[in-house]
C-alpha positions as CSV (number, residue, x, y, z in Angstrom):
1,M,0.0,0.0,0.0
2,V,1.1,3.6,-0.6
3,S,3.0,4.9,2.4
4,L,0.7,7.2,4.3
5,T,2.4,7.4,7.7
6,S,2.7,11.2,7.4
7,A,-1.1,11.4,8.0
8,E,-0.5,10.2,11.6
9,S,1.2,13.4,12.7
10,V,-0.3,16.1,10.4
11,A,-3.4,16.4,12.6
12,N,-1.1,17.3,15.5
13,Y,0.1,20.5,14.1
14,V,-2.7,21.6,11.6
15,P,-5.8,23.0,13.3
16,T,-8.6,20.4,13.1
17,D,-11.1,22.8,11.6
18,R,-8.7,23.3,8.6
19,L,-8.5,19.6,8.1
20,K,-12.2,19.0,8.2
21,P,-12.8,19.8,4.4
22,V,-9.8,17.5,3.6
23,R,-11.5,14.6,5.6
24,I,-14.8,15.2,3.9
25,W,-13.1,15.2,0.5
26,L,-11.4,11.9,1.2
27,Y,-14.6,10.3,2.4
28,V,-16.4,11.5,-0.7
29,V,-13.7,10.0,-2.9
30,A,-13.9,6.8,-1.0
31,L,-17.7,6.7,-1.4
32,M,-17.2,7.3,-5.2
33,V,-14.8,4.4,-5.3
34,L,-17.4,2.2,-3.6
35,A,-20.0,3.4,-6.2
36,M,-17.5,2.5,-9.0
37,V,-17.1,-1.0,-7.5
38,V,-20.9,-1.4,-7.6
39,V,-21.2,-0.2,-11.2
40,G,-18.3,-2.5,-12.0
41,G,-20.3,-5.3,-10.5
42,I,-23.3,-4.4,-12.7
43,T,-21.1,-4.5,-15.8
44,R,-19.8,-7.9,-14.8
45,L,-23.3,-9.4,-14.0
46,T,-24.8,-8.0,-17.2
47,H,-21.8,-9.1,-19.3
48,S,-21.3,-5.5,-20.4
49,G,-17.5,-5.2,-19.7
50,L,-16.4,-6.2,-23.2
51,S,-18.7,-3.9,-25.1
52,I,-16.1,-1.2,-25.5
53,T,-13.1,-2.8,-27.2
54,E,-10.6,0.1,-27.2
55,W,-9.0,2.1,-24.4
56,E,-9.2,5.8,-25.1
57,P,-8.6,7.7,-21.9
58,I,-9.4,11.1,-23.3
59,S,-11.6,10.7,-26.4
60,G,-13.4,7.7,-24.9
61,A,-15.2,10.1,-22.5
62,I,-17.5,11.1,-25.4
63,P,-20.0,8.4,-26.3
64,P,-21.3,7.7,-29.8
65,L,-23.3,10.7,-31.0
66,N,-24.8,9.5,-34.3
67,D,-25.8,6.3,-36.1
68,A,-22.5,6.0,-37.9
69,A,-20.6,6.1,-34.6
70,W,-22.9,3.5,-33.0
71,Q,-22.4,1.2,-36.0
72,A,-18.6,1.5,-35.7
73,E,-18.7,0.6,-32.0
74,F,-21.0,-2.3,-32.7
75,A,-18.8,-3.5,-35.6
76,N,-15.8,-3.5,-33.2
77,Y,-17.8,-5.6,-30.7
78,Q,-18.8,-8.1,-33.4
79,Q,-15.2,-9.0,-33.9
80,I,-14.6,-10.4,-30.4
81,P,-15.4,-14.0,-29.2
82,Q,-18.1,-12.9,-26.8
83,Y,-20.3,-11.7,-29.7
84,R,-19.4,-14.5,-32.1
85,L,-19.9,-17.3,-29.5
86,L,-22.5,-16.0,-27.2
87,N,-24.3,-12.9,-28.6
88,V,-24.5,-13.5,-32.3
89,G,-27.6,-11.8,-33.7
90,M,-27.7,-9.2,-30.9
91,S,-29.7,-6.1,-31.9
92,M,-28.4,-2.6,-31.7
93,D,-30.7,-1.8,-28.7
94,E,-29.3,-4.8,-26.9
95,F,-25.8,-3.6,-27.7
96,K,-26.5,-0.1,-26.5
97,F,-27.7,-1.5,-23.1
98,I,-24.4,-3.2,-22.4
99,F,-22.4,-0.3,-23.9
100,W,-23.9,2.3,-21.6
101,W,-23.1,0.3,-18.5
102,E,-19.4,-0.1,-19.5
103,W,-19.2,3.5,-20.7
104,G,-20.8,4.6,-17.3
105,H,-18.2,2.6,-15.4
106,R,-15.3,4.2,-17.3
107,F,-16.9,7.7,-17.1
108,L,-17.3,7.4,-13.3
109,A,-13.6,6.5,-13.1
110,R,-12.7,9.7,-15.0
111,I,-15.0,11.7,-12.7
112,I,-13.3,10.3,-9.6
113,G,-9.9,11.4,-11.0
114,F,-11.3,14.9,-11.5
115,V,-12.9,15.0,-8.0
116,F,-9.6,13.9,-6.5
117,A,-7.3,16.2,-8.5
118,V,-9.1,19.5,-8.3
119,P,-9.7,19.7,-4.5
120,F,-6.2,18.3,-4.0
121,L,-4.7,21.3,-5.8
122,V,-7.1,23.7,-4.1
123,F,-6.2,22.4,-0.6
124,L,-2.5,22.5,-1.5
125,F,-2.8,26.1,-2.6
126,Q,-4.7,26.9,0.7
127,R,-2.0,25.1,2.7
128,R,-4.5,23.0,4.5
129,F,-1.8,20.3,4.6
130,S,1.9,20.2,4.2
131,W,4.1,18.5,1.5
132,N,4.6,15.7,4.0
133,L,1.0,14.7,3.4
134,A,0.7,16.0,-0.2
135,L,3.2,13.5,-1.5
136,P,1.4,10.4,-0.1
137,L,-1.9,11.8,-1.4
138,A,-0.4,12.3,-4.8
139,G,0.6,8.6,-4.5
140,L,-3.1,7.8,-4.1
141,F,-3.8,9.6,-7.3
142,V,-1.2,7.5,-9.1
143,L,-2.7,4.4,-7.6
144,G,-6.1,5.5,-9.0
145,G,-4.5,5.8,-12.4
146,L,-3.0,2.4,-12.0
147,Q,-6.5,1.1,-11.3
148,G,-7.6,2.4,-14.7
149,A,-4.7,0.7,-16.4
150,L,-5.5,-2.6,-14.6
151,G,-9.1,-2.2,-15.8
152,W,-8.0,-2.1,-19.4
153,W,-5.6,-5.0,-18.8
154,M,-8.5,-6.9,-17.5
155,V,-10.8,-6.1,-20.4
156,S,-8.1,-6.9,-23.0
157,S,-8.0,-10.5,-21.7
158,G,-11.5,-11.1,-23.1
159,L,-11.0,-9.6,-26.6
160,E,-9.1,-12.4,-28.4
161,T,-9.8,-15.9,-27.1
162,L,-12.0,-15.7,-24.0
163,T,-15.7,-14.8,-23.9
164,S,-15.2,-13.1,-20.6
165,V,-12.3,-11.5,-18.7
166,S,-9.7,-13.5,-16.9
167,Q,-10.5,-14.2,-13.3
168,Y,-6.9,-13.5,-12.4
169,R,-7.0,-10.0,-13.9
170,L,-10.5,-9.4,-12.4
171,A,-9.1,-10.2,-8.9
172,A,-6.1,-7.9,-9.5
173,H,-8.5,-5.1,-10.6
174,L,-10.8,-5.5,-7.6
175,S,-7.9,-5.8,-5.2
176,A,-6.4,-2.5,-6.4
177,A,-9.8,-0.8,-5.9
178,L,-9.9,-2.2,-2.4
179,V,-6.4,-1.0,-1.6
180,L,-7.4,2.5,-2.8
181,F,-10.6,2.5,-0.8
182,L,-8.9,1.4,2.4
183,A,-6.1,3.9,1.9
184,L,-8.6,6.7,1.6
185,I,-10.4,5.6,4.8
186,W,-7.1,5.2,6.7
187,V,-5.9,8.7,5.9
188,A,-9.3,10.3,6.6
189,R,-9.4,8.7,10.0
190,R,-5.8,9.6,10.8
191,L,-6.5,13.3,10.0
192,G,-9.5,13.4,12.4
193,P,-9.5,14.1,16.1
194,A,-7.8,11.4,18.2
195,H,-10.1,8.8,19.6
196,A,-9.9,7.3,23.1
197,V,-7.8,4.1,22.8
198,P,-8.8,1.5,25.5
199,T,-5.9,0.0,27.5
200,D,-6.8,-3.4,26.1
201,A,-6.7,-2.3,22.5
202,A,-4.4,-4.7,20.5
203,R,-3.8,-4.1,16.8
204,G,-2.8,-7.7,16.0
205,P,-6.3,-9.2,16.2
206,V,-7.7,-6.3,14.1
207,I,-5.0,-6.6,11.5
208,L,-5.8,-10.4,11.2
209,L,-9.5,-9.6,10.8
210,L,-8.7,-7.1,8.1
211,C,-6.4,-9.6,6.3
212,L,-9.2,-12.2,6.4
213,V,-11.8,-9.8,5.0
214,F,-9.3,-8.7,2.3
215,L,-8.6,-12.3,1.4
216,Q,-12.3,-13.1,1.3
217,I,-13.0,-10.2,-1.2
218,V,-10.2,-11.5,-3.4
219,A,-11.7,-15.0,-3.2
220,G,-15.1,-13.5,-4.2
221,A,-13.5,-12.0,-7.3
222,F,-12.5,-15.5,-8.4
223,V,-16.0,-16.7,-7.7
224,A,-17.3,-13.9,-9.9
225,G,-14.7,-14.4,-12.6
226,L,-15.6,-18.1,-12.9
227,D,-19.4,-17.6,-12.4
228,A,-18.9,-20.1,-9.6
229,G,-21.9,-18.7,-7.8
230,Q,-24.2,-19.9,-10.6
231,G,-23.6,-23.5,-9.5
232,Y,-23.9,-25.5,-6.2
233,N,-26.8,-23.3,-5.1
234,T,-27.5,-25.1,-1.8
235,W,-26.4,-24.4,1.8
236,P,-25.0,-25.6,4.1
237,L,-24.4,-28.7,1.9
238,M,-22.4,-28.2,-1.3
239,D,-23.0,-30.8,-4.0
240,G,-24.7,-32.9,-1.4
241,S,-22.0,-32.8,1.3
242,L,-20.1,-30.4,3.6
243,V,-16.8,-31.2,1.8
244,P,-17.7,-32.1,-1.8
245,D,-15.7,-34.5,-4.0
246,G,-13.7,-33.0,-6.9
247,L,-11.9,-30.3,-5.1
248,D,-8.6,-31.6,-6.5
249,A,-9.9,-32.5,-10.0
250,M,-7.3,-30.4,-11.8
251,A,-3.6,-30.9,-12.1
252,P,-1.3,-29.4,-10.9
253,W,-3.2,-29.0,-7.6
254,W,-2.8,-25.3,-7.3
255,K,-5.0,-24.7,-10.4
256,N,-8.0,-25.8,-8.4
257,I,-7.6,-22.8,-6.1
258,F,-8.1,-20.4,-9.0
259,E,-9.7,-22.3,-11.9
260,N,-11.9,-25.1,-10.5
261,A,-15.4,-23.5,-9.9
262,L,-16.2,-26.1,-7.2
263,T,-13.0,-25.4,-5.3
264,V,-13.2,-21.7,-5.7
265,Q,-16.7,-21.5,-4.2
266,F,-15.7,-23.9,-1.4
267,I,-12.8,-21.7,-0.5
268,H,-15.1,-18.7,-0.4
269,R,-17.5,-20.4,1.9
270,T,-14.7,-21.7,4.2
271,I,-13.2,-18.2,4.6
272,A,-16.6,-16.9,5.5
273,Y,-17.0,-19.5,8.2
274,V,-13.6,-18.6,9.6
275,I,-14.4,-14.9,9.6
276,V,-17.7,-15.4,11.4
277,I,-16.1,-17.7,14.1
278,Y,-13.2,-15.4,14.5
279,A,-15.3,-12.2,14.8
280,A,-17.6,-14.0,17.3
281,A,-14.6,-15.0,19.4
282,L,-13.2,-11.4,19.2
283,F,-16.6,-10.0,20.2
284,F,-17.0,-12.1,23.3
285,W,-13.3,-11.6,24.3
286,K,-13.6,-7.8,24.1
287,R,-16.9,-7.8,25.9
288,G,-15.3,-9.7,28.8
289,A,-12.0,-7.8,28.7
290,G,-13.3,-4.3,29.0
291,G,-16.3,-3.7,26.8
292,F,-16.6,-1.6,23.8
293,A,-15.5,1.8,25.0
294,G,-13.8,4.3,22.8
295,A,-12.4,3.0,19.6
296,N,-13.5,-0.5,20.5
297,G,-17.0,0.7,19.7
298,W,-16.3,-0.3,16.2
299,L,-16.5,-4.0,17.1
300,P,-20.3,-4.4,17.7
301,R,-20.9,-2.6,14.4
302,I,-18.4,-4.8,12.6
303,A,-19.9,-7.9,14.1
304,L,-23.4,-6.8,12.8
305,L,-22.0,-6.2,9.4
306,I,-20.4,-9.6,9.3
307,L,-23.7,-11.3,10.3
308,L,-25.6,-9.3,7.6
309,Q,-22.9,-10.2,5.1
310,A,-23.1,-13.9,5.9
311,C,-26.9,-13.9,5.5
312,L,-26.7,-11.9,2.3
313,G,-24.0,-14.2,0.9
314,I,-26.2,-17.3,1.6
315,S,-29.2,-15.6,0.1
316,T,-27.3,-14.6,-3.0
317,L,-26.1,-18.2,-3.4
318,V,-29.3,-20.1,-2.9
319,L,-31.2,-17.7,-5.2
320,A,-28.7,-18.2,-8.0
321,V,-27.1,-14.7,-7.8
322,P,-29.9,-12.2,-8.4
323,L,-28.5,-8.8,-9.4
324,P,-29.6,-6.7,-6.4
325,L,-28.4,-9.2,-3.9
326,A,-25.1,-9.8,-5.6
327,L,-24.4,-6.0,-5.8
328,G,-25.4,-5.6,-2.1
329,H,-23.1,-8.5,-1.2
330,Q,-20.2,-6.8,-3.0
331,A,-20.9,-3.3,-1.6
332,L,-21.3,-4.6,2.0
333,A,-17.9,-6.5,1.7
334,F,-16.2,-3.1,1.0
335,M,-18.1,-1.4,3.8
336,L,-17.0,-4.2,6.2
337,A,-13.4,-3.9,5.1
338,G,-13.6,-0.1,5.5
339,S,-15.0,-0.4,9.0
340,V,-12.2,-2.7,10.1
341,C,-9.7,-0.4,8.6
342,A,-11.3,2.6,10.5
343,W,-11.1,0.6,13.7
344,L,-7.4,-0.2,13.1
345,A,-6.7,3.5,12.3
346,D,-8.4,4.6,15.5
347,I,-6.5,2.3,17.8
348,T,-3.1,2.9,16.2
349,P,-1.1,5.3,18.3
350,R,-0.3,8.6,16.6
351,K,3.3,9.8,16.2
352,A,4.2,13.0,17.8
353,S,4.8,15.9,15.5
354,A,8.3,16.9,14.7
C-alpha cells in the first residue's frame, strides 16, 4: 500500500477545523470508489464489460453521438469472441444496453480522478496540509491511475480468445480498488481528532481480521470471474456434502484454487466461516476484557456487518445470484473492510509531530 504514515502526525500541528474539508473530500472520494465497484459489478453481471473494445482515456469520454458512430462501435464488438460465440444476432438496442453500462463505469472512473485532483490542488494552494502529506496523497492519485490501467488490462484479456475477462485480472483489478478504498479511509481517520484508545486495544487481532476480509474479497473476485456462484446453489451442503468431491480434480493441484469453480466456491464459503467464528470470538473476548468503550465501539458494528454479510451471501447463493443481492453483497464487503480499517486506524497510536 502507498506509504501514508505522514497522516499520523499532520493532525497534531494543523488545526482540526482546517482539516475537516480534507477529511470530507477523502470520504467523498472513498464513497465514489465504492460506487464504482458497484457499477463494475453491474457491468460484470450484465456481461457488459467487453462492449467497448478500445481504451481511449481522453476521447473515450465522449459516447457515440450518431448512427455511424454507433455502427462503428457495434462493428468492433462483433469482432470479439463474446459476440461470435454468445451474442451473435444481438440487436443494436441490446448492444446499447451493455455499452452504456461499461461507458458509465469508465466515465465514473474519470469523474473520480477529477474529484480527487481539483480539490487536492485547491487544498495544497490553501496550505491545508503540508508537503509531507501531499506526497502520499499524490501517490493515491497515481494508484487510481494504475487502477484504470489494470481495468483495461483486465478487459483486454477477453478480446481475443475468451468470452469473458480473466478471473486473475479481475481479482487484480478489484484488489487495487480495495487498496485505494482502504487507503482513503485510513488517511481520513488519521486526520481526524484522536479517539480514546482503550488500554486493552491490540492491533494484532484487528490486522488479522482485516487480512481475512481482504482475502475473502479477493476470493469473491475469483467466484465472480468463474461464475462459480451460478452452481452448487445449496447451503449448508455443497453438491450434497459439507466437503464435496472433486476439489482436487485439476492438475497441478494449485490450479484448483483459481480455476476449479467447485473449489473456488468452497474456499469462499470456508473463509466466510472462519471470519464469522473469529469475529464472534473477538466480540466475546472484548466484551469480557473491557467492553466496547472508545475506539472498540467499532467491534459491535463490525460484528453486525459480518452477520448481515453472511446472511446476504447465503441468500445470493441459494437464489442463484440475483443482481440486487449480488451487488449488495459486494458493496457490503467493501463497507466491512472499510469499517475494520477505520477501527485499526483509531487504535493505532499517533506519532508526535516533529
